[in-house]
Phi, psi and omega in degrees: 000285179229162171240132184211157177268123183289129179290337182277311187251346179084355179275162174271140179228162173251145179134211181241113179290139176273164175235132182209175181235147182274358182202157175288153183302329182291343174301325181289344176288341179273124179307139185307321181294341183257353187299318182300323181279323189264343187239141171244102185246127171239183179292342185233357180210160178210136174234129179243124177055026182055023180232331183244130190234132185224147172232153180264140179211192182236119172266106187265138181234121179296143175259113186301135178085004178227173174264004187262163174234151170259140181234137167268122173278099192234179184238149178229135174277146178231160169290162185299317182296317178294321178298314179301322178293319176303313180298318178302321185271354190308313184267006180272127184292321181255091183235357184298327181296346177296333178101220185226166179239136176279137179200197182231131180301131187232035173234139179262107178261100189299344180289344185241165167302168186321121179256341180292142177072021167287139180293135186214161171239137175255109181267121178292148178230156180280170172073021179077007179287146176294154180302149173275125179265125177244119178282149174301138182288095179239186177267011175297137183306323179292319178294321177297316180296323179296320181282320189260342182090173178230158177275167175300320179297320177295321178298318177299320177301317179298313180297320178298316181302319182266010177056045177255122180271129176228149175249149169303147186302327181281350175072014185273345182251166176294167172305142178292341180210142176253122180289343181271354182284000000 
């Protein structure tokens, strides 16, 4: 599909690069000087003021005409009891049978109309995979794309918007986007 340089490891990979955030958008509401005291942030969970609870998951979007999916690495808020259960199950390899948790989408994807607080379910998965985020089936463009999929051209638009350079996998064409332009 594409060839891209991984932002995490610096190596080149083939496939479809995901886009994600290291924290829920509400983390930014806490003044930077207060974050260490008020926030408990890990790669997969966040607690703010011991009142707001978030987990990181993957909102997957099928890419039409391929077997691949594009994923937004996003956050969902949960109630305290569901968050506590998520933490209990975190290191358990077989946790998918636990089901899902109801929450609210907590990532701001600027490419769309307001995405924060869309109703969502976080489905646990086995094998240490992050939860699958399923948006409530509404007419919101992000929910529509999750249900109906996106084209390769739409995927290129997303990468251009977020300034992510990708090459066709065979490497025969120029970069789809130039960061220096």
